[in-house]
C-alpha positions in Angstrom: 0.0 0.3 -0.1 1.2 3.8 -1.0 1.1 6.2 1.8 0.2 9.4 0.5 1.7 10.9 3.8 4.4 13.7 2.7 3.3 13.9 -0.7 -0.2 15.9 0.9 2.4 17.6 3.0 4.1 18.6 0.5 1.0 19.9 -1.6 -0.4 21.5 1.7 3.1 23.8 1.7 3.1 24.0 -1.3 -0.3 25.6 -1.2 0.9 27.7 1.6 -0.3 26.1 4.3 0.5 25.7 8.1 1.2 22.5 10.3 -0.2 24.4 13.9 0.7 21.4 16.3 0.8 18.2 17.3 -2.6 16.7 17.5 -3.9 13.4 19.5 -2.7 10.2 18.6 -0.9 10.6 15.2 -2.9 12.8 13.5 -1.1 17.1 13.0 -2.9 20.1 13.4 -3.2 22.2 9.8 -5.2 25.2 8.4 -5.5 26.9 5.5 -4.4 30.6 3.8 -8.1 31.7 3.3 -9.9 28.9 5.4 -11.2 29.4 9.2 -11.7 25.8 10.1 -8.1 24.1 10.7 -7.8 20.2 9.0 -6.3 17.2 10.6 -3.3 15.6 8.8 -2.9 12.0 10.0 1.2 11.4 9.5 0.4 7.9 8.2 -2.4 8.3 4.8 -3.1 5.3 3.0 -5.8 6.3 1.4 -6.0 8.4 -1.7 -10.1 8.9 -1.1 -8.5 10.6 3.1 -5.3 11.9 0.7 -8.8 13.7 -1.6 -10.3 14.7 1.7 -7.5 16.4 3.2 -7.0 18.2 0.0 -10.5 19.4 -0.1 -10.6 20.7 3.6 -7.5 22.5 3.1 -9.5 24.1 -0.3 -7.9 22.7 -3.2 -8.7 20.6 -6.1 -8.9 16.8 -6.1 -4.4 15.0 -6.1 -5.1 11.6 -5.8 
């Protein structure tokens, strides 16, 4: 199974999103410019559907 974690984080940083803090368990809290609500990003992302949901939460188009 592919791990999408590094690819998602790279795209988030390129889009101007930033890491806020470590959350519970293996999740991190991120923010995106222009979006009021923070969103969570798991450390290990094994599903392309989860990766695309994170992109959607960040206000970005699907990438996986």
